C-alpha positions in Angstrom: -1.6 -30.2 3.0 1.6 -30.6 1.6 4.0 -28.3 0.6 3.6 -28.4 -3.2 0.0 -27.2 -2.5 1.1 -24.2 -0.2 3.4 -23.0 -2.3 0.8 -22.5 -5.6 -1.5 -21.4 -2.5 1.3 -18.4 -1.9 1.8 -17.7 -5.6 -2.0 -17.2 -6.1 -2.4 -14.9 -2.9 0.4 -13.0 -4.3 -1.0 -12.7 -7.9 -4.1 -11.8 -6.0 -2.6 -8.8 -3.9 -0.8 -7.8 -7.3 -4.0 -7.5 -8.9 -6.2 -5.6 -6.8 -3.2 -3.5 -4.7 -3.7 -0.5 -7.2 -7.2 -0.4 -6.8 -7.0 0.1 -3.2 -4.4 2.7 -3.8 -6.7 4.6 -6.0 -9.9 4.1 -3.5 -7.7 5.4 -0.2 -5.7 7.9 -1.7 -7.3 11.2 -0.6 -9.6 9.9 1.7 -10.0 11.6 5.2 -10.9 8.3 6.9 -8.6 5.2 8.3 -8.3 3.8 5.3 -5.3 5.6 4.2 -3.4 4.8 7.3 -4.7 1.3 7.4 -3.5 0.5 3.5 0.3 2.2 4.2 0.6 -0.1 7.1 -0.3 -2.6 4.6 2.9 -1.1 2.2 5.1 -1.5 4.8 4.3 -5.3 5.8 4.4 -6.2 2.4 8.3 -4.2 2.3 9.1 -6.7 5.6 7.8 -9.4 4.0 10.1 -9.2 1.2 7.3 -8.4 -1.2 7.5 -4.9 -2.1 7.7 -5.5 -5.6 3.7 -6.5 -5.6 3.3 -2.8 -5.0 5.7 -0.6 -7.1 3.7 2.6 -6.9 0.8 3.8 -8.9 1.2 5.7 -12.4 -1.5 7.9 -11.8 0.2 9.6 -8.5 3.5 10.3 -9.9 4.5 6.5 -8.7 3.6 7.3 -5.0 3.6 4.2 -3.0 1.7 5.6 -0.2 -1.8 6.9 0.1 -1.9 10.6 1.5 -5.0 11.6 4.0 -7.1 14.4 2.7 -6.8 15.9 5.9 -3.7 14.7 7.7 -1.0 15.3 4.3 1.7 12.9 3.1 2.3 9.7 4.4 6.0 9.7 6.3 7.3 5.9 5.9 10.2 6.7 8.7 8.0 8.3 11.6 4.9 5.9 9.8 2.3 8.5 10.1 0.8 11.6 8.1 2.8 14.8 8.0 0.6 18.4 7.0 1.8 19.5 3.9 2.8 23.1 3.8 0.1 25.6 2.1 1.8 27.8 -0.5 
């Protein structure tokens, strides 16, 4: 495969991610399954690859980039784990 072809495929894959990640966020946010954690780790992977611009945050969720778990709470990016929200 030529370098030109690889670059074209890479750009197409980036576009696919950008076009679908918002749907994935809305699907997983608030669920009580493995999905929020798996999604959040994928966002960390995008960041480590220098592709954080592909998921800047969801406007319907105060521009949060990480999904919350319905039972476990909010995602802590530094710990890469959920932290339970305190109930008022």
